[in-house]
N, C-alpha and C positions, 0 to 999 in steps of 0.2 A: 504493499500499499503505499502510495506517495506521501510525503511530509506534507501537512496543512497546519500552518500557525495563525493563530488570532493574536493580534496585538490588542492591549488592555492596561488601563490603569484606573484604580478608582478615582484619582483625582480628575478623570475627564468630566465629572458633574460640573456644570458651570455655576452652581450654587445661586440660581436664579429665583427661588422661592415659587411663588404662584405666577406662572408665566404661560403663555401659549407655546412657548418652547419647552417642551418636556425634558430638560437636559438630565433627570434621573433616567431616560431611556436606555443609556449606556450600560448603567448597574443592572436594570432589568434584563437586557438582552444577554449580558454576561451570565446572569442567574438562569435565564432561559436555556441557553445551550449548554449549560451544566446540567440542568434539571432534566432535559431530554436527552441526555447521553449522547448528545451528539459530540461534545468536547468534554475531555477531563482538565484539572486543573494545570497539569503539566503542557498541555497544546496552546496554553496562553502566555505570550511574551511580553514583559512589561518594558515600556519604553522610558527613556530618560527624556526632560525636558530640552527642547532645540536650544542650541547655544544662540547667544546673540550674536555671534559670528554668521551662523546658518540664517538667521532671520534676516539680516542685513543684506543677504544676497538678493532679496526680493522687497524688503520693506526700508522706507527712510529712517534714518537714526532719531529724527524727531519724534515720529509715531511711535517707535519702539520704546524710546525713554518716557514719552508721556503715559503710555499703558503700564509700565513697569512700576513709575512713580505715582501713578494716580492722578497726574496733572492735566486730565481731558477738559476741555471747554465742554458748555452745555450744549453747543451745536454738535460736537462730536458725539457726545452720548445721545442725543437725539436720532443722529445718524444710525448709530449702533443698535438702539432700541432694547438693549438691555442694562440692567444695572451694573455699576462698576463694583467690583470686590477684588480682593487680593486672590481670591480662589479664583474667580474669573480669568484673570490673568494667567495663572498658572495652568488651568485647563488648556487655554489657547497654546500656551509653550510646549504642553504635554502633546497635544493633538498634533501639531508640527513634527515634534520627534515620533511619535506613533506612526505617521504616515510616512515619515523617512523610513524607519525601520521596516515598515509593511513593504515599501518599495525594494528595500535591499534583500528582505525575504523572499520577494516574489521572484527576483532575478536570479536566485538561487533553486527556488521550489515550484515556479510556474504561477503559482497564486497565493496571495497572502490577503488578509482580511482586518482592517483595522475598524475595531468597535468604537469608531469615534471619526473626527475629522471631516472633511469635504465642506470647509468654510470658504465657498466660493464668491462670496460677496466681499471679501476684503481686498482693497486696493493698495499699492505702496504706501500711500501717506494718509490713510484713513480706513476706518470700518464702516460697515454697511449692513442691516439686516442681519442682525445675530452674529456677525462675523468680523472679527478684530484681526486676526492673523491668516494669511491665506496658506494652509497646510501644504495643499496642493503643489502650489507654486515653488515653496520653500523645499519640498522633497524633489521636485523636478531640478531645480537649479544646484541643490546641495549634490546629487548623484552626476549631474553634467560636470560640476568642477571637479569632483574626486575621479572623474574619468570612469565611471561605473556604466553611463548610458551616453549615446550621442543624440537620439532622438526620441521623442517622448511624444505621446498623444492622449489627449484628455476627453473622455466620453460622459458627458455631464447630462444626465437624464433626471435630475431634480426637476420639480414642476416649474421652478423658477429660472429665468436666464442666468447661466454663469458669468455674471458681468465683470467682477473682479478679474477672475481668471483670464478673460477674454482680452482686458485690458493691458493685463501684465505682458502677456505674450504676443501681443499684437504685431505683427511685422517681423516676428522671429520664426524662420523657416525651419528652425530645429523644433519645434513644438506645435502640433496641429491640435486646435481645439473644436470640439463638437459639442452643440448644446441643443436639445430637444426640449422644448418647454411650451407652457400656455403663453401665447402672446400676450393676451389682455389680463397680465398678472404682474406682479412685481418682478423686477424693477421697471420704473418707467421708462429709464434711458438704457437702452441695450446696446453696449458697443459691440461691434462684430467680432464674432467667432470666426475660425476658419471657414466652418459650416453652421449656420444656424437654422433649425427647423422649428419655425412658428407655427404652434398647432392652434386651433380654435378650439372655443370652449366646449366642454362636454364629449371630447373625444375618447373614443373608447378603445378596448383592447385590440380590435383587428387593424384600426386605421392607424393605430399608434405603431404597432409593431411592423406595418408594412413602411410606415414613413421613416422610422428608425432604420430598418433593415437597407431601405434605398440610399438613406444618407451616409450610412456607416460602412457598409460592405466595400464599396470602391475605394474610398480614402485610405483604409487600412492597408489593403492590398498594394496601393501605389506608393504610401509613405513608409513603410516596413519601420514602425516604432521599435526600439528596444524595450520599452516599457509603455503600458497603458493603465493609466489612473481611471477608474471607474467610479463616477460619483452617483452612487446608487440610492438616490432620495426615494423615500417612502411617500412621498406627499403628490405623487400623480394618482393616488389611490382616490376612488369616488367618495370617500366619506371624510377627506381631510378637510381640516378647517381652513387651512390656507390656499387650498388648491382649487381648481375648477375644470379638472379632467376627471374623465370615469372609469378609470382602470380598476379591475378585480385584483384580488389577491392571486389569483392564478394567472391573469395578464402579467403582474409584476414579475412572476417567476419565470415565465416564457421571456420577457424582456432580460431578465439576469442570464438566461441560457444564452439567448442571442449574443449579447454583448461579451460574454466570458468566454464561450466556446469559440466565437468568430476570431478573437483576439490569439487563443492558445494555437488555432490552427495556422494563424499567420506567424507564429513562432514569437509572440509578443507576450512578456510577462505581465501579469494582471495584478494590481493592488487596489483593492476596494475600500472605498472611504463612505461615510453614510449620508451626508448632508441632512436635508430636512425631512420631517415627518410629524404632523399634527393632527392626528386623527383624534376626534371627540374622545374616543376610547384609547388609551395609551397603548392598552394591549393589544390593539390591531397593528399600531406602528412597530411595536415590539416584535410582533409575528412576522410582518413584512420585512424587517431588518434581518431577523434570525434565518427567515428562508433564502435571503440573498448568501447568507454564509454556508448554508446547506447546500444551495444550488453551486456554489463557487466549488464545494470539494467534489460534488458530484460530478461537474464538468471536468474538473481535472483529472479524475479518474477515468473519465470517459474518454478523453481526448488525449490525455497524458502529457508529459513534458520532456524535452531534453535540452540541456544548455547549449 
């Protein structure tokens, strides 16, 4: 059986209290995967927080310093849309370290799963939409700097456009960004990704999968990424409070299979991050994210991996 590691830290919880973003979901996913017998404690790997040097590969020093010291302006907190706390800052540092670790593991093992991360609305000089540090970009830049990868691809399947990631990699031919999202939703301003799939309201499983496949299969075949970061948002789910698409739990599992198996067949390692998920019943969000982990392992065993 091929190794399959999950990256998790109890400090992933952003300590938000009563908030539409259920940051306790990371702990609940960890608990669910253990309770289901899908994973044992030794299958989880604990990350270290990203170093300041790594964060500065993507983010401006002023933004990193203001986050670390708690000197955010009122306007910056409004854009971020979450309350400031030292625990929140540490969680973002840990998420960036976790996604970097997941990417390194994926290069060795084919697929790895970060039980966190996916903060795709973070820009170099500010945060937006619950995202302060863009862990996706930090991981890619860190691995490029260390000579572990040359080309990376981001496939962002959150219901919201990956605006921060698109802006960070704009014009960079070494990183291909694809975002499939509800057009009539946050953020209002959507900087162009390499490929954007703008979906109408209430799109359901069949149309979603058809349009994702059409937008994804040709670019990955032509681009040949060393690493693919899959932003596996749970919020295209029909019962999500911040979404307006109509995917089912089964449809989301088919989405996961499509993204992961296609990448593995193209010899691209896959690191998975979670991004959003805001179902009225938090258990639904936990189920969707847990299903992604299970589909990742199943896909790895089905397709296989050779470095």
